[in-house]
RODO-2510 file (C-alpha; in nm, 4 decimals, decimal comma):
residues 432
     n   res          X          Y          Z
     1     x     0,0000     0,0000     0,0000
     2     x     0,1470     0,3444    -0,0897
     3     x     0,2605     0,5525     0,2065
     4     x     0,0082     0,8298     0,1426
     5     x    -0,2754     0,5768     0,1800
     6     x    -0,1714     0,4679     0,5259
     7     x    -0,2784     0,6359     0,8450
     8     x     0,0484     0,6457     1,0342
     9     x     0,1085     0,6744     1,4049
    10     x     0,3612     0,9551     1,4421
    11     x     0,1102     1,1432     1,6590
    12     x     0,1517     0,8682     1,9183
    13     x     0,5277     0,9276     1,9135
    14     x     0,4495     1,2866     2,0077
    15     x     0,2179     1,1588     2,2816
    16     x     0,5040     0,9422     2,4122
    17     x     0,7303     1,2481     2,4312
    18     x     0,4878     1,4450     2,6473
    19     x     0,4207     1,1314     2,8545
    20     x     0,7969     1,1206     2,9248
    21     x     0,8029     1,4923     3,0110
    22     x     0,5093     1,4557     3,2504
    23     x     0,6781     1,1569     3,4141
    24     x     0,9901     1,3664     3,4776
    25     x     0,7744     1,6569     3,5949
    26     x     0,6131     1,4487     3,8670
    27     x     0,9288     1,2616     3,9565
    28     x     1,1037     1,5912     4,0265
    29     x     0,8216     1,7314     4,2371
    30     x     0,7577     1,4050     4,4260
    31     x     1,1110     1,3635     4,5613
    32     x     1,0410     1,5920     4,8559
    33     x     0,7298     1,3946     4,9510
    34     x     0,9287     1,0723     4,9711
    35     x     1,1931     1,2486     5,1797
    36     x     0,9386     1,3977     5,4234
    37     x     1,0143     1,1595     5,7154
    38     x     1,3891     1,2060     5,6618
    39     x     1,3609     1,5856     5,6473
    40     x     1,1697     1,5805     5,9750
    41     x     1,4269     1,3667     6,1561
    42     x     1,7455     1,5126     6,0037
    43     x     1,6578     1,8782     5,9386
    44     x     1,3784     1,9270     6,1963
    45     x     1,1243     2,0206     5,9287
    46     x     0,7882     1,9569     6,0999
    47     x     0,4308     1,9418     5,9683
    48     x     0,3777     2,3188     5,9530
    49     x     0,7186     2,3874     5,7937
    50     x     0,6665     2,1091     5,5428
    51     x     0,3198     2,2436     5,4634
    52     x     0,4716     2,5885     5,4028
    53     x     0,7348     2,4450     5,1657
    54     x     0,4637     2,2644     4,9679
    55     x     0,2512     2,5805     4,9665
    56     x     0,5352     2,7902     4,8252
    57     x     0,5707     2,5461     4,5358
    58     x     0,1973     2,5470     4,4656
    59     x     0,1564     2,9242     4,4752
    60     x     0,4502     2,9894     4,2425
    61     x     0,3378     2,6998     4,0210
    62     x    -0,0175     2,8300     4,0019
    63     x     0,0428     3,1976     3,9326
    64     x     0,3330     3,1263     3,6967
    65     x     0,1058     2,8998     3,4949
    66     x    -0,0859     3,2068     3,3758
    67     x     0,2307     3,3521     3,2242
    68     x     0,3500     3,0138     3,0985
    69     x     0,0259     2,9526     2,9106
    70     x     0,0441     3,2899     2,7372
    71     x     0,4102     3,2452     2,6433
    72     x     0,3480     2,8986     2,5004
    73     x     0,0530     3,0277     2,2986
    74     x     0,2801     3,3059     2,1696
    75     x     0,6036     3,1178     2,0979
    76     x     0,4681     2,7685     2,0333
    77     x     0,5077     2,4338     2,2012
    78     x     0,8457     2,3379     2,0544
    79     x     1,0361     2,6288     2,2079
    80     x     0,8131     2,6836     2,5115
    81     x     0,8124     2,3222     2,6263
    82     x     1,1880     2,2862     2,5805
    83     x     1,2666     2,5961     2,7862
    84     x     1,0288     2,4872     3,0624
    85     x     1,1922     2,1441     3,1026
    86     x     1,5415     2,2954     3,0933
    87     x     1,4608     2,5389     3,3746
    88     x     1,2776     2,2936     3,5976
    89     x     1,5647     2,0434     3,5655
    90     x     1,8065     2,3081     3,6922
    91     x     1,5707     2,3927     3,9791
    92     x     1,5336     2,0250     4,0733
    93     x     1,9102     1,9850     4,0955
    94     x     1,9297     2,3050     4,2987
    95     x     1,7417     2,1387     4,5874
    96     x     2,0618     1,9525     4,6679
    97     x     2,2065     2,2813     4,7956
    98     x     1,9270     2,3424     5,0491
    99     x     2,0126     2,3351     5,4207
   100     x     1,6727     2,4062     5,5742
   101     x     1,3246     2,5518     5,5249
   102     x     1,4432     2,8726     5,3541
   103     x     1,6639     2,6857     5,1070
   104     x     1,3940     2,4351     5,0195
   105     x     1,1417     2,7169     4,9875
   106     x     1,3656     2,9023     4,7406
   107     x     1,4245     2,6028     4,5149
   108     x     1,0609     2,4899     4,5384
   109     x     0,9590     2,8355     4,4205
   110     x     1,1868     2,8092     4,1162
   111     x     1,0635     2,4566     4,0497
   112     x     0,7046     2,5800     4,0636
   113     x     0,7707     2,8625     3,8186
   114     x     0,9403     2,6374     3,5641
   115     x     0,7181     2,3291     3,6000
   116     x     0,4118     2,5436     3,5333
   117     x     0,4744     2,5126     3,1597
   118     x     0,4184     2,1366     3,1416
   119     x     0,0414     2,1053     3,1238
   120     x    -0,0336     2,4147     2,9126
   121     x     0,2270     2,2918     2,6618
   122     x     0,1074     1,9313     2,6772
   123     x    -0,2623     2,0108     2,6285
   124     x    -0,1828     2,2417     2,3375
   125     x     0,0369     1,9720     2,1832
   126     x    -0,2522     1,7250     2,2039
   127     x    -0,4847     1,9797     2,0399
   128     x    -0,2305     2,0309     1,7601
   129     x    -0,1676     1,6622     1,6971
   130     x    -0,4975     1,4807     1,7641
   131     x    -0,8569     1,5029     1,6375
   132     x    -1,1256     1,5455     1,9058
   133     x    -1,2268     1,1801     1,9062
   134     x    -0,8740     1,0808     2,0163
   135     x    -0,7872     1,3671     2,2500
   136     x    -0,9221     1,2232     2,5759
   137     x    -0,7355     0,8966     2,5201
   138     x    -0,4151     1,0789     2,4249
   139     x    -0,4562     1,3079     2,7268
   140     x    -0,5137     1,0070     2,9508
   141     x    -0,1966     0,8442     2,8198
   142     x     0,0300     1,1454     2,8652
   143     x    -0,1353     1,2327     3,1981
   144     x    -0,0540     0,8828     3,3218
   145     x     0,3072     1,0001     3,3151
   146     x     0,2203     1,1770     3,6417
   147     x     0,1417     0,8374     3,7882
   148     x     0,4579     0,6763     3,6531
   149     x     0,6655     0,9559     3,8036
   150     x     0,4906     0,8999     4,1349
   151     x     0,5559     0,5230     4,1053
   152     x     0,9243     0,5573     4,0189
   153     x     0,9881     0,7982     4,3067
   154     x     0,9176     0,5604     4,6002
   155     x     1,1109     0,2836     4,4245
   156     x     1,4178     0,4819     4,3259
   157     x     1,4530     0,7576     4,5851
   158     x     1,5054     0,5396     4,8970
   159     x     1,7741     0,3377     4,7183
   160     x     1,9518     0,6548     4,6043
   161     x     1,9286     0,8105     4,9519
   162     x     2,0656     0,5020     5,1271
   163     x     2,3589     0,4770     4,8859
   164     x     2,4506     0,8409     4,8199
   165     x     2,2406     1,0649     5,0463
   166     x     1,9312     1,2798     4,9946
   167     x     2,1182     1,5402     4,7882
   168     x     2,1896     1,2789     4,5189
   169     x     1,8171     1,2114     4,4849
   170     x     1,7618     1,5666     4,3605
   171     x     2,0693     1,5683     4,1360
   172     x     1,9928     1,2382     3,9607
   173     x     1,6208     1,2995     3,9062
   174     x     1,6834     1,6556     3,7896
   175     x     1,9431     1,5412     3,5390
   176     x     1,6948     1,3191     3,3526
   177     x     1,5251     1,6275     3,2108
   178     x     1,8260     1,7104     2,9960
   179     x     1,7902     1,3752     2,8175
   180     x     1,4301     1,4631     2,7320
   181     x     1,5286     1,8012     2,5891
   182     x     1,7535     1,6322     2,3317
   183     x     1,4756     1,3933     2,2271
   184     x     1,2209     1,6756     2,2068
   185     x     1,4189     1,8897     1,9654
   186     x     1,5152     1,5868     1,7569
   187     x     1,1632     1,4468     1,7136
   188     x     0,9114     1,7282     1,7646
   189     x     0,7692     1,9684     1,5096
   190     x     0,4213     2,0937     1,4166
   191     x     0,2244     1,8467     1,2021
   192     x     0,2401     2,0759     0,8986
   193     x     0,6212     2,0865     0,9224
   194     x     0,6896     1,7250     1,0197
   195     x     0,8363     1,5455     0,7173
   196     x     0,7929     1,2007     0,8735
   197     x     0,4148     1,2462     0,8811
   198     x     0,2094     1,0745     0,6077
   199     x    -0,0519     1,2705     0,4128
   200     x    -0,3300     1,0521     0,5479
   201     x    -0,2261     1,1026     0,9103
   202     x    -0,2092     1,4785     0,8594
   203     x    -0,5583     1,4639     0,7097
   204     x    -0,6819     1,2717     1,0156
   205     x    -0,5252     1,5245     1,2523
   206     x    -0,6966     1,8085     1,0647
   207     x    -1,0292     1,6266     1,0263
   208     x    -1,2375     1,8356     1,2672
   209     x    -1,4348     2,0665     1,0401
   210     x    -1,4945     2,3332     1,3047
   211     x    -1,1182     2,3799     1,3522
   212     x    -1,0038     2,4047     0,9918
   213     x    -1,0629     2,7777     0,9508
   214     x    -0,9848     2,9066     1,2968
   215     x    -0,8760     3,2669     1,3315
   216     x    -0,5245     3,3484     1,4501
   217     x    -0,6311     3,6748     1,6134
   218     x    -0,4929     3,7063     1,9698
   219     x    -0,7338     3,7009     2,2660
   220     x    -0,6857     3,8449     2,6147
   221     x    -0,7413     3,6838     2,9538
   222     x    -1,0300     3,9234     3,0157
   223     x    -1,2010     3,7943     2,7026
   224     x    -1,1468     3,4317     2,8058
   225     x    -1,3016     3,4999     3,1469
   226     x    -1,6246     3,6057     2,9775
   227     x    -1,6976     3,2475     2,8775
   228     x    -1,8681     2,9980     3,1057
   229     x    -1,6517     2,7254     2,9557
   230     x    -1,3483     2,8928     3,1157
   231     x    -1,5180     2,9079     3,4533
   232     x    -1,6302     2,5447     3,4377
   233     x    -1,2686     2,4413     3,3951
   234     x    -1,1614     2,6880     3,6672
   235     x    -1,4146     2,5524     3,9188
   236     x    -1,3404     2,1879     3,8433
   237     x    -0,9652     2,2306     3,8809
   238     x    -0,9885     2,4521     4,1910
   239     x    -1,2017     2,1967     4,3756
   240     x    -1,0299     1,8718     4,2751
   241     x    -0,6610     1,9394     4,2050
   242     x    -0,5943     2,0053     4,5762
   243     x    -0,6959     1,6463     4,6493
   244     x    -0,4342     1,5143     4,4078
   245     x    -0,1727     1,7373     4,5725
   246     x    -0,2759     1,5861     4,9057
   247     x    -0,2223     1,2344     4,7717
   248     x     0,1200     1,3272     4,6346
   249     x     0,2656     1,5195     4,9263
   250     x     0,0947     1,3784     5,2362
   251     x     0,0283     1,0068     5,1781
   252     x     0,3968     0,9127     5,2366
   253     x     0,3764     1,0877     5,5743
   254     x     0,0431     0,9190     5,6511
   255     x     0,1982     0,5790     5,5844
   256     x     0,4919     0,6637     5,8081
   257     x     0,3086     0,8200     6,1046
   258     x    -0,0369     0,6589     6,1073
   259     x    -0,0270     0,3278     5,9229
   260     x     0,2437     0,1749     6,0733
   261     x     0,5020     0,0097     6,2240
   262     x     0,8152    -0,0030     6,0212
   263     x     0,6796     0,1962     5,7283
   264     x     0,9745     0,4316     5,6930
   265     x     1,1524     0,5651     5,3857
   266     x     1,3002     0,2223     5,3183
   267     x     0,9780     0,0231     5,3450
   268     x     0,6709     0,2239     5,2462
   269     x     0,7553     0,2106     4,8758
   270     x     0,5270    -0,0857     4,7990
   271     x     0,2011     0,0767     4,9206
   272     x     0,2861     0,3917     4,7240
   273     x     0,3641     0,1870     4,4140
   274     x     0,0238     0,0168     4,4442
   275     x    -0,1546     0,3512     4,4809
   276     x     0,0174     0,5242     4,1928
   277     x     0,0148     0,2179     3,9647
   278     x    -0,3626     0,2120     3,9896
   279     x    -0,3798     0,5743     3,8792
   280     x    -0,2329     0,4802     3,5422
   281     x    -0,5327     0,2534     3,4844
   282     x    -0,7650     0,5384     3,5793
   283     x    -0,5935     0,7926     3,3576
   284     x    -0,5954     0,5771     3,0440
   285     x    -0,9303     0,4154     3,1259
   286     x    -1,1024     0,7477     3,1853
   287     x    -0,9758     0,8800     2,8534
   288     x    -1,0790     0,5603     2,6756
   289     x    -1,4314     0,5630     2,8245
   290     x    -1,5266     0,9088     2,6982
   291     x    -1,3654     0,8378     2,3594
   292     x    -1,5722     0,5170     2,3418
   293     x    -1,8895     0,7142     2,4169
   294     x    -1,8081     0,9584     2,1368
   295     x    -1,7548     0,6735     1,8915
   296     x    -2,0996     0,5441     1,9906
   297     x    -2,2559     0,8743     1,8881
   298     x    -2,2526     1,0834     2,2070
   299     x    -2,1395     1,4461     2,1805
   300     x    -1,7895     1,5203     2,3188
   301     x    -1,9316     1,7418     2,5922
   302     x    -2,1819     1,4827     2,7168
   303     x    -1,9190     1,2064     2,6985
   304     x    -1,6844     1,4058     2,9234
   305     x    -1,9745     1,5010     3,1535
   306     x    -2,1016     1,1509     3,2234
   307     x    -1,7555     0,9995     3,2470
   308     x    -1,6613     1,2582     3,5091
   309     x    -1,9791     1,1791     3,7061
   310     x    -1,8932     0,8090     3,7167
   311     x    -1,5483     0,8746     3,8562
   312     x    -1,6692     1,1448     4,0965
   313     x    -1,8900     0,8794     4,2567
   314     x    -1,6032     0,6293     4,2719
   315     x    -1,3978     0,8728     4,4825
   316     x    -1,6491     0,8789     4,7706
   317     x    -1,5409     0,5515     4,9426
   318     x    -1,2030     0,7082     5,0307
   319     x    -1,3941     0,8536     5,3268
   320     x    -1,3385     0,5189     5,5016
   321     x    -0,9582     0,5097     5,4495
   322     x    -0,8878     0,6311     5,8026
   323     x    -1,1556     0,4147     5,9631
   324     x    -1,0272     0,2073     6,2522
   325     x    -1,1860    -0,1057     6,1095
   326     x    -0,9990    -0,0818     5,7806
   327     x    -0,6579    -0,2460     5,7528
   328     x    -0,3576    -0,0688     5,6056
   329     x    -0,3943    -0,2529     5,2760
   330     x    -0,7690    -0,1944     5,2766
   331     x    -0,6990     0,1782     5,3164
   332     x    -0,4389     0,1604     5,0400
   333     x    -0,7042     0,0004     4,8152
   334     x    -0,9513     0,2823     4,8880
   335     x    -0,6902     0,5497     4,8221
   336     x    -0,5898     0,3674     4,5021
   337     x    -0,9506     0,3762     4,3794
   338     x    -0,9827     0,7456     4,4644
   339     x    -0,6495     0,8466     4,3111
   340     x    -0,7244     0,6405     4,0005
   341     x    -1,0635     0,8098     3,9698
   342     x    -0,8973     1,1499     4,0051
   343     x    -0,6758     1,0776     3,7066
   344     x    -0,9753     0,9604     3,5018
   345     x    -1,1516     1,2848     3,5982
   346     x    -0,8375     1,4811     3,5117
   347     x    -0,8005     1,3254     3,1655
   348     x    -1,1531     1,4390     3,0817
   349     x    -1,1563     1,7836     3,2396
   350     x    -0,8355     1,8716     3,0530
   351     x    -0,9946     1,7623     2,7267
   352     x    -1,2958     1,9899     2,7770
   353     x    -1,0634     2,2829     2,7053
   354     x    -0,9594     2,1643     2,3586
   355     x    -1,3212     2,0595     2,2924
   356     x    -1,4526     2,4066     2,3729
   357     x    -1,1812     2,6496     2,2631
   358     x    -0,9764     2,7222     1,9487
   359     x    -0,6260     2,5748     1,9545
   360     x    -0,4624     2,9154     1,9736
   361     x    -0,5972     2,9769     2,3266
   362     x    -0,5865     2,6214     2,4650
   363     x    -0,2663     2,6830     2,6646
   364     x    -0,4044     3,0066     2,8074
   365     x    -0,7308     2,8479     2,9272
   366     x    -0,5409     2,5458     3,0607
   367     x    -0,3149     2,7793     3,2560
   368     x    -0,6139     2,9593     3,4127
   369     x    -0,7535     2,6305     3,5418
   370     x    -0,4099     2,5071     3,6429
   371     x    -0,3565     2,8233     3,8435
   372     x    -0,6895     2,7683     4,0202
   373     x    -0,5952     2,4107     4,1074
   374     x    -0,2502     2,5021     4,2357
   375     x    -0,3729     2,7938     4,4478
   376     x    -0,6487     2,5725     4,5862
   377     x    -0,3813     2,3147     4,6607
   378     x    -0,1754     2,5774     4,8418
   379     x    -0,4631     2,6571     5,0760
   380     x    -0,5231     2,2881     5,1390
   381     x    -0,1525     2,2383     5,2165
   382     x    -0,1578     2,5189     5,4732
   383     x    -0,4759     2,3751     5,6211
   384     x    -0,3358     2,0209     5,6245
   385     x    -0,0080     2,1299     5,7829
   386     x    -0,1815     2,3135     6,0665
   387     x    -0,4584     2,0640     6,1337
   388     x    -0,2193     1,7681     6,1326
   389     x     0,0203     1,9570     6,3582
   390     x    -0,2659     2,0369     6,5986
   391     x    -0,3836     1,6775     6,6269
   392     x    -0,0256     1,5511     6,6390
   393     x     0,0322     1,7577     6,9539
   394     x    -0,2791     1,6049     7,1122
   395     x    -0,1598     1,2562     7,0245
   396     x    -0,4404     1,1976     6,7722
   397     x    -0,2880     1,2763     6,4337
   398     x    -0,5159     1,0133     6,2768
   399     x    -0,8102     1,2492     6,3448
   400     x    -0,6428     1,5120     6,1279
   401     x    -0,6151     1,2630     5,8449
   402     x    -0,9834     1,1718     5,8924
   403     x    -1,0689     1,5354     5,8238
   404     x    -0,8523     1,5353     5,5105
   405     x    -1,0010     1,2115     5,3730
   406     x    -1,3520     1,3480     5,4332
   407     x    -1,2710     1,6537     5,2227
   408     x    -1,1223     1,4290     4,9539
   409     x    -1,4351     1,2119     4,9421
   410     x    -1,6733     1,5039     4,8878
   411     x    -1,4747     1,7309     4,6538
   412     x    -1,5447     1,5681     4,3154
   413     x    -1,9176     1,5171     4,3389
   414     x    -1,9595     1,8722     4,4717
   415     x    -1,7452     2,0047     4,1870
   416     x    -1,9484     1,8094     3,9295
   417     x    -2,2776     1,9422     4,0678
   418     x    -2,1566     2,3042     4,0749
   419     x    -2,0087     2,2804     3,7249
   420     x    -2,3319     2,1471     3,5788
   421     x    -2,5549     2,3916     3,7656
   422     x    -2,3347     2,6770     3,6438
   423     x    -2,3421     2,5649     3,2796
   424     x    -2,5762     2,2679     3,2144
   425     x    -2,5335     2,2974     2,8364
   426     x    -2,1823     2,3519     2,7071
   427     x    -2,0961     2,4238     2,3451
   428     x    -1,8001     2,5214     2,1294
   429     x    -1,6768     2,8768     2,1844
   430     x    -1,6775     3,0924     1,8714
   431     x    -1,4048     3,3554     1,8973
   432     x    -1,3729     3,5974     1,6058
***
């Protein structure tokens, strides 16, 4: 069969590249969570101080995302994504120089600023390289890189720390980003400029009729905030992203302080691997489910809507994770289900942006929602640090975690209800 009659798969090579970048992104940010018990014993960084360090990262990450989204929309994904990974790799390595709370706060701030480019660049790349019917699946695949990064961290970091010290953990994980940068500039280009792309695959990528004649006229943030579609994304991210941050930064400490005997930095890797491995299934499965619904004739908006409802309901049982009658592995199973459902939710809420908006503003809208999620996460981190510290002093730190798991159980279904009351019928935004 002649090459121009085949539908190639180069777009999935691009998806693999952003999967790799997202894996590195989460590996670099997760190192500090794995080191939490060690930082407390060696550097006297307690619950409140740790919460403040996490908050600094989230605030700088969130507000920088607004600028990152605009810059990526202006300069394009090839340059913007490459610069972002270069800078966050330097910041990750810089953590090895920290001596206390101030040092960690400084490098976490720089990491937050530079890592903010990942998701705006990734979502725009998906919009550039995939038709709507494939975007949720592609988003689910690249977003599962977050889970892989979270899986690799508890496996690799303890071994590195035991052999070379905690500073080496930051240096080695940060250095991986420079490998990605080489691959990115070797393999990535826009579809129209990629010589390895077949004519038929380019035709598939450009097959959405409503996107073929999009304007290239710039649009401001103020204009984007006039649309309910922007606010739906904003609300959904603000209410649910903080729960994912909680799973990333506080579950290692929960395993160490509440669930048990002997679960220190050398031994709690397996429960974390189970939790984060399950999230890969959720991320890909959530993307597949809405894509399946679209193939069966459902509109993209309704497919995302009902898929998100299913997974919002599946989060609720995490309420029982801190119950006294639930074993450690039973609690791990409940958290695994909730974290997996979050990633399924995430794969679909991200895709609503490229469904609703022209490609030229996808990074900007993604950055608005990402900022909302990160700032919400910052408030939750401050709250978690103080409430856990309070109950720790009373000798009942498990009560603090009960409060946090209750919030986690309710967040998604409340977000889904508010989003659908605010805008029950969503449609494509027409921007002149």
